N, C-alpha and C positions, 0 to 999 in steps of 0.2 A: 598408372596414372590415367589411362582412359576410363577407368571406373570413376574416377573423381570429376573429370569432365562430363561424364555421363550423368552424374548427379546434378551438376550444374546446369546441364542441358534440360532437365525437367522444370527448371525455373528461367527459361530462355528469356521471357519477357522482361523480368527484372534484371537479367544480366545484360540485356541491350539497354534497357534504361541507365544502367551504371556505366557502361561505355559511353553513351551519349553525355551522360554528366561528367565523365572524366575527360572527355574531349574539351568541354567547356572549361574544366578546371586546368588542364593543360595549356589552353588558350591564355588564360589569365595569368599563369605561371610563367609562360614564355613571353608575355607582354611587358611584364614589370621591368626586365632588365632594359628594354628600349625606352621605357619612361624615364629609368635612372640615368641612362645614357643621355636622354633629352635635359633633364635637370642639370646635369653636370656640364655638358657642353653648350647647350642654349640657354638654360635658365641662369647658370653663373657665369660661365666664361663669356657667353655673348649677351648677357644683360637681358636675357628673355626675349630678344629679337630672332625671329625664324626666317626673315625674308629681307633681301636687298631693298625692297619697296617699302619706304616708310608709310605708316598709317596716317601720320600727320607731318607735314613739312612746311617750313616757311617759305614765302615766295621768293626771297633772295637765294636761298639754297636750291629751290626746284630750278630757278632760271640758270644758276650756275651749272647744274647738272644738265639741263637741256642744251646748253652751249656744247657740251662734251658728246652730245648724241647727234645721230644723223637726223635730217630734217623730219623724216617718217617718225622716228622714235621720238622726237621731241614733241610732235604733234600729239602722239598717243599719250605721252606723259602728261601733257597739259589737258587733255581732254578727261584724263582719269581723276583729276582732282577738282573739287569744288572751288567756288571763288573765295578769295581771302577774306578772312574774319576781321574783326577790328584790330586784332593783334598781327594781321598779316599771315595767319597760318591758315594752310588749305588742308582739307581732309579728303582721303581716298574714297571714291564712290564704291559701294558695296558690290555693284555689278561690274567692276573694272576687270579687265582681262589681266589676271595676276600673272599667268605664265608668260605672256608676252611683255609685260612689264618688268619681270625680273631680267629677262634677257636684254632690255634697254637700260636698265639701271645698273646692272652688276659692274661693267668696267667703268663708267663715269663714276660710281661710288668710290671704287678703289683709287682712281686717278685724283679725284678731288680730296679724299683722305691723305694720299701721299703728298699732295700739294700743301695741305694744311699742316702735315708733319714737317715737310721741308721748311715752311714759313716759321714754325715754332723753333726748328733747329737754328735757322738764321738769326732769329730774335735772340736765342740763347747763346750765340756765338760759339756754335759747336758743330761738328760734322757727325755727331751720333745721333742714333735715332731718339727722337723726342715725342712724347705722347701729345698730340694737339689739343687745344682746348676750343671752346666755342668762339673765342675772340679770333683765334688762328683760322677757323672756318669762315667767320664773317669777314675776315681780312682777304682771304683768297677769293670769296664770292664777290667782294666789291672789286677786286682787280679784274676778275673776269668780265664783270658788268661793264667796267669801263673799258676793256679791251675790245669787247664786242662791238663798240661803236664804229671802230675803225672799218674801212673797206676790207673785204676779204678775211675777216677775223675768224669767221666759222672755219673756213679752209684751213687756216693757219693753225687753229686749235686741234682741227682733226689730224693734221699731219705730226703734231707734236704728241697727240695721243698715241698714234701708230708708232712714234718712235720709243715712247714710253713703255708700251706695251713689249717691244722688242727687248728692252732692257731689263724687264721683270725676271727674277728667278724663276725657274721651272716650276718649283714645288709652289711658289705663291701663285703662279699663273694657274696651277692645278686646282688650287683652292680659293678661286677669285670670289665664290659665293659667301665663304666664311669671312673673308677679308672684307667683302662688301658690307658686312653688317656693322663694322667698325665706324663707317660714316655714318650709318643710321643712328648708331649709339650716341655719336657725337652731335647729331642733330637733336635727339630727344634731350640730351643733356643741355642743349642749348635753349630748348623750350621748358626745360625744368620739370619734364615728366619721366625721366629715365627710371627712377626709383619705382614709380607706380607701374610702368610698363613691366619692369622686371618681377615685382611682387604679383602682379596679376598673372603673369605666365607661370610662377612658381605655384601659385595657390590654384590655378586651373589644372595644370599637370599633376600636382599632388593630390588634387580631388578626384582627379580620374584614377591614379594609382589606389588611392583608398578605396574607390568604388569596386575596382577590379579585386582588391584583396578581400573585400567584404563578401563579394559574389564567390570567389574562390572558397572562403571559409564556409559559407552556405552550401555549396556544392559538395564540399569535401564531408560536411555534416550529413547531407542527404546520402552521399555514397556510403558513408559508414553505416547510416541507418539501414539502408536496403541490404548492404553486404551482410550485416549482422542479422537481419530477418531472414535472409536466403540461406545461411549457414545454419541458423537456429532451425529452420525448417528441414534442411538436409539431416541435421542430427537427429531431429524428432522422427522423420521417416525412417532413417537407418535403424534407430533404436526400435521403432515399431516392427519393422521388417524382421530384424533379428528376433525380437521377443515373439513374434507371430511363428517364425520358423521353428525356435527352441521349444516352444510350448508344444508344437506338433510332432516334436522328435520322439522317437522311441527311446528306451533305455540303451539300445545299442549306440545310437549317435551321441547321446549324452556322455557315454562312457569314452567314446572315440576322442571327443574334443577335451573332455574334462571340465568339471564345474569352473575350476578357477581360470582356465583359458577362456570360456564363454563369458566369464565376468569381465575379464580384461578387454575383450574384443566389444563387449557391450558399453563399456565405459571409456577406457583409455584410448583404445582405437578409434572409436567414433569422435571422441573429443580432438584426436589428432586431424582427423578428415575435416571436421566442423571448422578447427582453427585455420587449416591451410585453404579452406574455401574462402574464408573472409580475406586472407592474404592474397589470393589469386585475384578476387575482385578489386581490391584496393591497391595492391602493389603490382601484380603481374600485368594487369591490363593497362595500368597507368604508366609503367616504366617504357613500354615500346613507344607509346604516343608521345611521352615527353622527349625521349631520347631522339625520335625521328624529327620532331618539332624543332629541337635545338640544333640538330645537324642543318636543317633547312635553314635557320635563321643565321647560323655561322656560315654556311656556304654562300648566302646572299650578302654577306657582308664585305667580300672581297678584300679581307685584311692581309691575305697570304700567310696566315698562322693555322691554317686548318690541319696541316700536318702534325701538330702538337697533339690534336684530338685522337687522330689515327694511332699514333704511338701510345697515347694513354690507354685507349680502348684495346689494343693488342697486348699491352703489359697486363691489363685486368684479366682479359680472357685466358692468358696463359696461367695467371695465378689461379683462376677459379678452377680450371682444368686439373692443376696439379692437386689441389685441395680436396676436389670432388673424387679423384682417383683413390686418395688417401682415406677419406672419411667415410665413403659410401658403404663399404663393406661392415663397418661398425654400425651404422645406422640401421642396417638390416638385422644386425645381430641383437640389437639393444631390444627389440620387442619380444624376442624369445627370451631374453634375460628377465624382462619385467613379468612375463608369465610364469617363469621358474620362482621368482620372488614371491608373487602373488599365491602360487601353490603351497609354497613352504610356510608363507604367513598363515593361510588358511588352516593348514594342517596343524599349526602349532597352536593357535588360538581356539580351535574347535576340541583340539585334545590336551588342553592345558592340565585336566585333572589327572589323567593318567600319567602324563609327563611328570607331575609333582610326585604322584604316588610311587614311581619307580626312580624318583631323583634322577631324572635325565635332563634337568634344565641346563647344565652345561654343554651336554651333548647338542641340545636343540639350538642353544645359543650359538655353537660353533656352526651348525648347519644353516641357520639363518644368516650368520655373518659371513659365510662363504658366498651365498647367493646374493647377499647385500653388496659384499665386496666386488663380485664380478660385474655386477651391474654398475657400481660406482667407477670402476676402472674404465669400463666403455665409455660411460658418460664423460669421465674425465678426459679420455682421449679425443672424443669428438668435440668437446667443448674447448679443449686446449687448441684443437685444430681450426675451430672457428674463431678463437680469440686471436691466434696468429694471423688470422687473415686481416684483422682490422689495422694492425701497424703497416702491413704492407700496403692496404688500400690507402691509408693517410699518407704514406710515402709516395704513392702514385698520384694522389691528389695535389699534394703540396708541391711535388716536382713538376706536375702540369701547371700549376699557378706560378711557380718560378719562372719557368719556360716563356709562359705568356708574358709575364712582366718584363723579362730579359729582352725578348724580341720585339714586344710590343712598346717597350720604351725607346728601342732603336727607330722604331717607325714612327713614334711621336716626334723624336728628334729630326727625322727626315720630313715631318709635316704631312705624312701619309695616313696618320691616325690621331685621334683626340683622345682625351683622358676618359670621357665616357664611353666611348667605343671600346677602349680596352677593358674598362669595368664590365660592360655588357658581355664582351668576349668571355672573360673570366667566368661570369655568371652562366652563360650558356654552356661552357666547357664543364662546369661543375654539375649543371643538371644532366648533361649527357653522361659523365661519369657516374653520377648518383643513380640514373636509371639502370646502368649496368651493375651497379652495386646491389641494387634492390632486386635485380634478377638472379644474382648470385647468392643472395641471401634466401630466396625462395627456392633456389636449386638445391640449398642445403636441406629444406623443410620438405620438398617434394618427395624425394625417395623414401623418407621415413613414413609420410602420409600415404604413399604408394603402398608401401608393405602394410600399413594398417588396413587400407581399402581392399587390399588383396585377402587379409585376413577375414574382414567382415562379409566380403563377397564368398568367400568359402563356406561360412556358416550359411548364408543366404541360399547359396546354389546346391548345397548338400541336400538331396531328397531324403526324406523320412522313409524308412522301410515299412513304417505302418501308415497306410492311406486308406481313405474311403474308396469304395469301389465305384466304377463309372455308373454302373445301373443298380443301386442297392436294393436289397430285399427287405420287406418288413416282417415283423412277426405275425402269427395267425390272427385273424380278425376276430376270433372267438374269445379273444382274451389271452394275456400271457400267463402261462402256467409255471415257468422258471425251471423247466427240465433241463439239466445241464448234463452234456454227454460228451465224453473223450473217446473218439474212435481211432484206435491204434496210433495214438500221437507219438511221434518222436520229435525231440528238439536239441539243436546244437547251437551254442552261442558263436556269433561272429567270429571268425579267425580261429576257432577252435577244431582241433583233429578228431574230437570224440563227441559222442552224443551225451547231453546232460540228462535227458530223459529217453526211454526206449520202449515203445510199444505200450503205450498207456491206455487202458480202455476201462471206463467205468461209467455209471449214470447215477447223477445226484438229482432226487425228486423233491418236489414242495411238500412241505410238512415233515421232511426228514432232515437230519443232521449227518452230514458226511464228514469225517474227520479224516485227517493225513496225518501220519506220524511216522517217524524214522530218526536215524542217527543225523548228526549235523553234516551238512554238505550233500545231503542224499537227492535233493532236488525238490524239496516240498514247496518252498517259496516259488521256484521256477514253475512248478505245475501250477500254482495258483496265478501267477501273473500272464499265463496264456489265456485266461477267461476274458480279462478286460483288455487284452491285446497290448500288452506292455511289451510283448514279444509276439511274433507270430510263429506257429508252428512249423517245424522243417518237413514233417510228414504227417499224414493223417488229418484230423479236422476236429475242432471243437464246435459243438452245436447248442444253441438255446431254442428249445421247442422245435428242433429239426432244422433250424435255420444256421448256417455255418456264420460264425462271428465274424469272418472276413468278408461276408456278403452283406454286412449291415453296416450303416453309418456307425462311426465311434460315438457319436452324441447319442443316438438311440441305444446302443449297447450300453453304455454307461448310465444311461437313465434307468436301467433295469437292475443296477448293481449297487450295493452299499459295501464300500471297501474300506477295511481298516487295516492300515499298513503296520508291518513288523515294528517299525519305530514310530512311535507317535508323533505326528506333525501337527502343530498348531501355527495359526498366523496372528500377525500383531493385530489387536483390536480388542473386542470384549469376549466374554464367555458366550453371549448371546450370538454375536456375529460368527463365530466358529461353529456354534450348533446349527446356525441356519445356511451353512456353507453350501449345503446341497442343492440350495435354489430358493427362489423368492416364494414359492408355494408353501414354504414352512412357516408354520404360525408359532405364535409364543407358546401356546398350549403344546404342540407337538414338540417344541424344544425342551420344555419343562418335563413332559412325559418321558423323553428320551433319556434326559438326564436322571431321572428317578430308576429307570429300568438299568442304566449303566451304573447305578450306585453313586452318583456324583452329587446328588443332591445334598448330602449331608456337608460335604467340604464347600459347596458353593454357597449354602445359606450362612456358612461361619464368616464368610466374607462380608465386610461392610457394606458393599454395593452389591451384593448377591449377583444376579446374572449379568449386571452391567459391569462387573469387576474387569479391569483391564488385563489383557494377556500381552505380554512382551514378545519381542521377536523369537520365533522358535520355541514359544512356551517356556521360557527360561525362568519364569516366576512361579511355576507350578512343579510339582514333583513328578517323578516317572510315572507313578501309579495314577495320579490325577490326570496327567497328560493323556495316558491310554484309556482311562474312562471316559474322557471328554472326546476322544477320537471314536470310541465305540458309540456314544450318544449321538455323535454327528452322523454316523451311518445309519443309525436306528431313525433319527428324526426324518430321514429323507423317505422312509416308507418303501424301500426297494422290494423287488420281487425275489432278489437272490442277494444274501449276505455271504461275504468274503472275509474271514478273520485269518489274518497272517500272523500266526503266533501272538494274537493281540492280549492274551490273558496272562502273560509272562511276569508283568510287574506287579500282578495283583496277589494280594495273600489268599490263602485258601478259602478263609470265609467269606471275602468279597468275591472271590471266584465263584464259589458256589451260589451265592445270592444272585449274582449278575446272571449266571447261566440259567438259573429257575426263572427269573423275571424274563430273561430272554427267550426262553422256551415258550412261555404263554404269549409273547409278543409276536413270534415267528411261527405260529402253528401252520400258517399257510404258504410259508415262504420256504426257499431252498437256503440251507445253510451249510456252508463249507468252511471247516476250521482247520488250520494248519496248527499243531501244537507240539510241545515238547513233552508235556507232562501227561502221564496216564489218567490222572484224575480229571483233566479237562476233556478227555475224550471218552470216558468210561462209559458214558450212556448214550453214546452216538449210535444212530440206527445202522452206520455203515462205517467201518474204519478201514483206510487203505494203509498198508505197511510198505514204505519205500525204502530201498536199499540199493545204493549206486544207480539210481535212476530208473529203477525197474520195481514194479508191484510185485511183492513177495508174499503179500497176504491180504485177504479181503473178507471182511465179514464183522460181526460184533465182538465185542470184548470177550465174551465166554467162547465163541468159535475160535477166535485167534488164539486164546490161551491153550486150546487144545491141539490147534493145528499148525501154528506160525512159531518156529524157533525165534525168529528175529523179534517178534512182538514179545514173546515169553523172556527174553533177554532183557527188553526194555522194561517190562513190568517188573521183573525181579530186581533190576537197579534201582527202581523208584519205591517199590513197595516192600514192606517186610513179609516174611512168611506167614505171620499171624493175619496180615491183612489179606493176603492171597487165600489164606485158609477160610476167612470169614466171607470173602466173595464167593468162594465155592459152596459154602454152606447156603448162602443167601440165593445161590441159582437153584 
């Protein structure tokens, strides 16, 4: 996990921008339930009235309210309103002290509304609570105005007010502010503006909700954009680092990891890390902000239902802990099974022809099915575990909602909670639970991504055994001559108990051809691979013009070499792009000349597009012999000082082989040529032939010398040439 966060740390500025945007998004998300509560409680239930102080009031109603106030409050209220207009309506001054006015108006509003309700009940001849009308309000206001003319009227009303407050129900007394808005609503109804006030409030609050929603959407889009760019950059950097590392690997590291595993790590594993980086930025960073914000909103509400959230979170954490302990080992095993499936698939697809030739389709199908089934079973187990999480999550969320509705309904019945508050509480609770749910989903993905990150890091951190020296040496300034010398060289493959090559010493000079021949597995290709440093010698040294190849940079070393591998390798592109693979200095003329020397001009000219003919991936659209000739031409076009042919003529017929070697001899008169071969005819005219047997040189000399002195060479010659051909060679000598 630390490796994933380390990758994110490289893009710290973008991550900080994401966190800042997520805070804005969380603020919008957490504000919306409050607005919902306001619309339900204030906009619908209270008719859009937020304060017990009316914005406009008729003179008769204000006079009645002032009679129920103290003299100071009455004076404050009278000064807060403008003079009556033609309809007798007074308007609240914009600079009025609203907080002081609310304290002054709250109790008189409640008392006046209760008096109007009592008047309505008396007129209806009932003792039940009756909703008063504007007529009832005017009647009570008139009675109060008339009563106020008597001496000591204010004192009497204040005394009645005190008695009335003492008779109020406790829950009503605790919610005087909400009760006071009933009088304001009745006053607005009397003025004929109640509907306008309500619609104005709903439109204003709804507009604010819409603005917050649009801002939240814009922020979410920005977060997604930044997170996607960061994750894409991380994927790009990891692929680049892995590629650079793998390109610098020797054959030992490639064989250690296996090609299939390296492909999986470069594709699937990096995709896992890239995906989880997006999730980390979009969900993991957002979940705690949303959860903490939701808890703060719930705690500030004083609803008394906070315990429900703690129960839900505890149940959620317990569920996550159980599922993680069950699923985590399987997630770690899954990547290994993906490697295995890729390995089997690659082997089957690349070996499809021998599989058909040996009628092994059924066996390979079973082998693939076994790897595929093992992966499927593991994926099914993990998927079922994750699927099982969702019903339990839903149960916890629905159970939480049920508890809130149950206990919230009781609170509403007692008058300590309103409908909008309960809706907001449910919303905040769901946000808190969802934040933990997001964390739990990420907790499922993180271990698998952590395994992938470890596998990627293993590739990047594995040093190549072949590396450039700290203080590289250069070839002699008088020009490169191309003298290749082996000085008592021994080599052992990593992890092997025995040497593949033992005490090899010889010198290959410019203008001469040095051939290496021997039985299969005797170490011919291994010896050749020590020159370009595909492996480094275990003992002794390999030098070019007296400079140890380990003391040169690999780039300088490879510039001197023209290497043709045992298996011809072509790259997707055109024939020209493959022939110019050795560098930008190769001209069209060089490529055409090299193709002519390699006896490739005939089949190239036969193609409609000639040198611009396309080459498919791996050279699958050309034959083995054509592929080998193009590989040879690629090395010739580079004009190297040293040619290395690793059994590169095996796919050629004898006629083409002879013609190619004759043309090559004319081209390489001043170059050093080292050929690994299986056929006697290929090495027959070499200036120096090395005979290898079990990693040792058992013969060295020309063909004639070896036929006289080397039993191993004689055995190879007799196995490939008839007695008549051998006699003819002797006569020719």
